[in-house]
Residue frames as a rotation matrix with the C-alpha (Angstrom) as fourth column:
MET 1
0.566 0.822 -0.062 0.05
0.824 -0.567 0.008 0.02
-0.029 -0.056 -0.998 0.03
PRO 2
-0.166 -0.682 0.713 1.52
0.550 -0.664 -0.507 3.37
0.819 0.307 0.485 -1.02
VAL 3
0.121 0.025 -0.992 2.36
0.916 -0.389 0.102 5.91
-0.384 -0.921 -0.070 1.64
TYR 4
0.310 0.107 0.945 1.74
0.661 -0.738 -0.133 9.65
0.683 0.666 -0.300 1.08
GLN 5
-0.628 -0.535 -0.565 3.37
0.762 -0.569 -0.308 12.81
-0.157 -0.624 0.765 2.38
LYS 6
0.507 0.829 0.238 0.89
0.840 -0.537 0.080 15.61
0.194 0.159 -0.968 3.07
ALA 7
-0.693 -0.679 -0.242 1.95
0.712 -0.698 -0.079 19.23
-0.115 -0.228 0.967 2.92
PHE 8
0.454 0.810 -0.371 0.17
0.750 -0.572 -0.331 22.63
-0.481 -0.128 -0.867 3.30
VAL 9
-0.566 -0.649 0.508 0.94
0.817 -0.525 0.239 25.37
0.112 0.550 0.828 0.89
LEU 10
0.238 0.570 -0.787 -0.07
0.550 -0.747 -0.375 29.02
-0.801 -0.344 -0.491 1.74
LEU 11
-0.367 -0.352 0.861 -0.30
0.924 -0.246 0.294 31.29
0.108 0.903 0.416 -1.28
LYS 12
-0.176 0.271 -0.946 -0.51
0.096 -0.952 -0.291 35.08
-0.980 -0.142 0.141 -1.79
VAL 13
-0.225 0.197 0.954 -2.27
0.960 0.215 0.182 36.01
-0.169 0.957 -0.238 -4.94
VAL 14
-0.950 -0.010 0.312 -3.09
0.125 -0.928 0.352 39.17
0.285 0.374 0.883 -6.88
PRO 15
-0.660 0.748 -0.075 -6.22
-0.134 -0.216 -0.967 40.63
-0.739 -0.628 0.243 -5.17
GLY 16
0.097 0.869 -0.486 -9.46
-0.816 -0.210 -0.538 39.62
-0.569 0.449 0.689 -6.97
HIS 17
0.024 -0.195 -0.980 -7.95
-0.834 0.537 -0.127 36.44
0.551 0.821 -0.150 -8.54
GLU 18
-0.544 -0.325 0.774 -8.31
-0.771 0.557 -0.308 34.09
-0.331 -0.764 -0.554 -5.67
LYS 19
0.400 0.716 0.573 -11.18
-0.381 0.698 -0.606 31.91
-0.834 0.024 0.552 -7.12
GLU 20
0.783 -0.201 -0.589 -9.25
-0.580 0.109 -0.808 31.69
0.226 0.974 -0.031 -10.41
VAL 21
-0.331 -0.943 0.040 -6.13
-0.853 0.281 -0.439 30.42
0.403 -0.180 -0.898 -8.67
VAL 22
-0.250 0.291 0.924 -8.23
-0.677 0.630 -0.381 27.95
-0.693 -0.720 0.040 -6.70
ASP 23
0.798 0.601 -0.038 -9.61
-0.399 0.480 -0.781 26.55
-0.452 0.639 0.623 -9.91
ASP 24
0.448 -0.723 -0.526 -6.11
-0.682 0.104 -0.724 26.24
0.578 0.683 -0.446 -11.34
LEU 25
-0.441 -0.625 0.645 -4.82
-0.892 0.385 -0.237 24.53
-0.100 -0.679 -0.727 -8.23
MET 26
0.144 0.562 0.814 -7.57
-0.526 0.740 -0.418 21.93
-0.838 -0.368 0.402 -8.41
LYS 27
0.863 0.105 -0.495 -6.35
-0.495 0.381 -0.781 20.96
0.107 0.919 0.380 -11.92
ILE 28
-0.235 -0.971 -0.036 -3.04
-0.843 0.222 -0.491 19.74
0.485 -0.085 -0.871 -10.38
ASP 29
0.191 0.307 -0.932 -3.34
-0.009 0.950 0.311 15.96
0.981 -0.051 0.185 -9.50
GLU 30
-0.539 -0.544 -0.643 -1.41
0.587 0.305 -0.750 16.35
0.604 -0.782 0.156 -6.15
VAL 31
-0.863 0.278 0.421 -3.68
-0.459 -0.778 -0.428 19.08
0.208 -0.563 0.800 -4.81
ARG 32
-0.699 0.601 -0.387 -6.44
0.648 0.762 0.013 17.52
0.302 -0.241 -0.922 -2.71
GLU 33
0.389 0.771 -0.503 -8.01
0.892 -0.452 -0.003 20.72
-0.230 -0.448 -0.864 -1.22
SER 34
-0.669 -0.530 0.521 -7.94
0.615 -0.789 -0.012 24.36
0.417 0.312 0.854 -1.91
HIS 35
0.301 0.778 -0.551 -9.43
0.952 -0.277 0.129 27.06
-0.053 -0.564 -0.824 0.40
VAL 36
-0.093 -0.214 0.972 -9.66
0.203 -0.960 -0.192 30.85
0.975 0.180 0.133 0.23
VAL 37
0.203 0.058 -0.977 -8.80
0.959 0.188 0.211 32.01
0.196 -0.980 -0.018 3.71
PRO 38
0.878 0.135 0.460 -8.74
0.096 -0.990 0.107 35.42
0.470 -0.050 -0.881 5.44
GLY 39
0.798 -0.568 -0.202 -5.63
0.192 -0.079 0.978 36.92
-0.572 -0.819 0.046 6.83
GLU 40
0.091 -0.878 -0.469 -1.94
-0.471 -0.453 0.757 37.32
-0.878 0.152 -0.455 5.73
TRP 41
-0.934 -0.308 0.181 -2.19
-0.020 0.552 0.833 34.54
-0.357 0.775 -0.522 3.10
ASP 42
-0.404 0.766 -0.500 -5.02
-0.909 -0.399 0.122 34.26
-0.106 0.504 0.857 0.52
ILE 43
0.558 0.518 -0.648 -5.23
-0.655 0.755 0.038 30.50
0.509 0.403 0.760 -0.13
LEU 44
-0.224 -0.524 0.821 -4.45
-0.778 0.604 0.173 27.32
-0.587 -0.600 -0.543 1.69
ALA 45
0.342 0.235 -0.910 -3.78
-0.802 0.578 -0.152 24.34
0.490 0.782 0.385 -0.50
VAL 46
0.285 -0.279 0.917 -3.49
-0.608 0.687 0.398 20.76
-0.741 -0.671 0.026 0.80
VAL 47
0.312 -0.292 -0.904 -1.23
-0.885 0.257 -0.388 18.63
0.346 0.921 -0.178 -1.30
SER 48
0.525 -0.145 0.839 -0.26
-0.419 0.814 0.403 14.99
-0.741 -0.563 0.366 -1.10
SER 49
0.270 -0.518 -0.812 2.55
-0.884 0.200 -0.422 13.23
0.381 0.832 -0.404 -2.88
GLN 50
0.971 0.125 -0.204 3.48
-0.068 0.962 0.263 9.49
0.229 -0.242 0.943 -2.74
LYS 51
0.442 -0.849 0.289 6.54
-0.694 -0.120 0.710 8.65
-0.568 -0.515 -0.642 -0.74
GLU 52
0.914 -0.219 -0.342 9.25
-0.122 0.655 -0.746 6.86
0.387 0.723 0.572 -2.75
ILE 53
0.664 -0.731 -0.156 12.64
0.534 0.318 0.784 5.47
-0.523 -0.604 0.601 -1.94
VAL 54
-0.046 -0.759 0.649 14.45
0.990 -0.124 -0.074 7.16
0.137 0.639 0.757 -4.90
VAL 55
-0.476 -0.100 0.874 13.15
0.190 -0.982 -0.009 10.64
0.859 0.162 0.486 -4.48
PRO 56
-0.835 0.169 -0.523 12.31
0.523 -0.051 -0.851 11.96
-0.171 -0.984 -0.046 -0.90
SER 57
0.064 0.974 0.218 8.82
0.981 -0.101 0.164 13.12
0.182 0.203 -0.962 -0.55
ASP 58
0.321 0.015 -0.947 9.97
0.394 -0.911 0.118 16.53
-0.861 -0.411 -0.298 0.75
GLU 59
-0.736 -0.642 -0.214 11.83
0.008 -0.324 0.946 16.98
-0.677 0.695 0.243 -2.52
LYS 60
-0.601 0.617 0.508 8.66
0.775 0.292 0.561 15.96
0.198 0.731 -0.653 -4.51
VAL 61
0.457 0.779 -0.429 6.62
0.837 -0.540 -0.088 18.53
-0.300 -0.319 -0.899 -2.63
TYR 62
-0.084 -0.551 -0.830 9.34
0.070 -0.834 0.547 21.20
-0.994 -0.012 0.109 -3.28
ARG 63
-0.918 -0.277 0.284 9.27
0.269 0.091 0.959 20.31
-0.291 0.957 -0.009 -7.00
LEU 64
-0.229 0.934 0.274 5.54
0.965 0.181 0.190 20.43
0.128 0.308 -0.943 -7.09
VAL 65
0.456 0.313 -0.833 5.47
0.547 -0.837 -0.015 23.94
-0.702 -0.449 -0.552 -5.54
MET 66
-0.280 -0.755 -0.592 8.34
-0.090 -0.594 0.800 25.22
-0.956 0.277 0.099 -7.66
ASN 67
-0.954 -0.280 0.108 7.29
0.064 0.162 0.985 23.72
-0.293 0.946 -0.137 -10.99
LYS 68
-0.486 0.843 0.229 3.52
0.736 0.254 0.627 23.79
0.471 0.474 -0.744 -10.91
ILE 69
0.326 0.749 -0.576 1.99
0.940 -0.322 0.114 25.92
-0.100 -0.579 -0.809 -8.07
GLU 70
-0.056 -0.416 -0.908 4.32
0.394 -0.845 0.363 28.89
-0.917 -0.337 0.211 -8.35
LYS 71
-0.946 -0.273 0.173 3.80
0.236 -0.217 0.947 29.06
-0.221 0.937 0.270 -12.13
ILE 72
-0.030 0.988 0.150 0.01
0.997 0.040 -0.065 29.57
-0.070 0.147 -0.987 -11.75
LYS 73
-0.373 0.013 0.928 -0.92
0.433 -0.882 0.187 32.95
0.821 0.471 0.323 -13.10
HIS 74
0.351 0.499 0.793 -1.50
-0.308 -0.738 0.601 35.58
0.885 -0.454 -0.105 -10.33
VAL 75
0.792 -0.165 -0.587 0.45
0.582 0.495 0.646 33.62
0.184 -0.853 0.488 -7.64
GLN 76
0.669 -0.538 0.513 2.80
-0.368 -0.839 -0.400 36.05
0.646 0.078 -0.760 -5.90
ASP 77
-0.394 -0.781 0.485 4.32
-0.843 0.096 -0.530 34.09
0.367 -0.617 -0.696 -3.07
THR 78
0.517 0.528 -0.673 4.15
-0.120 0.824 0.554 30.67
0.848 -0.206 0.489 -1.32
ASN 79
-0.298 -0.589 0.751 4.93
-0.938 0.036 -0.344 29.18
0.176 -0.807 -0.563 1.99
THR 80
0.262 0.371 -0.891 5.04
-0.394 0.884 0.252 25.39
0.881 0.285 0.378 2.28
MET 81
-0.127 -0.150 0.980 4.70
-0.973 0.211 -0.094 23.34
-0.192 -0.966 -0.173 5.52
VAL 82
-0.226 -0.027 -0.974 5.45
-0.463 0.883 0.083 19.64
0.857 0.469 -0.212 5.28
SER 83
0.629 0.535 0.564 3.69
-0.755 0.246 0.608 17.43
0.187 -0.808 0.559 7.75
GLN 84
-0.592 -0.803 -0.070 5.94
-0.716 0.564 -0.411 15.06
0.370 -0.193 -0.909 9.80
PHE 85
-0.935 0.319 -0.155 3.11
0.355 0.836 -0.419 13.24
-0.004 -0.447 -0.895 11.57
SER 86
-0.633 0.771 0.068 -0.66
-0.724 -0.620 0.302 13.49
0.275 0.142 0.951 11.07
LYS 87
-0.818 0.560 0.131 -3.91
0.441 0.757 -0.483 12.00
-0.369 -0.337 -0.866 12.23
THR 88
-0.754 0.655 -0.053 -7.31
-0.580 -0.626 0.521 12.60
0.308 0.424 0.852 10.51
LYS 89
-0.688 0.614 0.387 -10.74
-0.041 0.500 -0.865 11.62
-0.725 -0.611 -0.319 11.45
């Protein structure tokens, strides 16, 4: 059974383009959730990547953010938090 690494990506976007960025985020396979949130950051994206032996999952998350998420039109900045241990209900 595959094991997945979960990460949370905070995004700052050009004002007025939040819903457009959320739609673009949801086109990325690894993005599981995308939320417009109030405060310092505009969007919270929950991403998941399969853990592998060859490429560490932290590196896969980094590549995902750098190569896909940060290239979305209107994204100005990101902050990524990789979960080390999680429980969900």
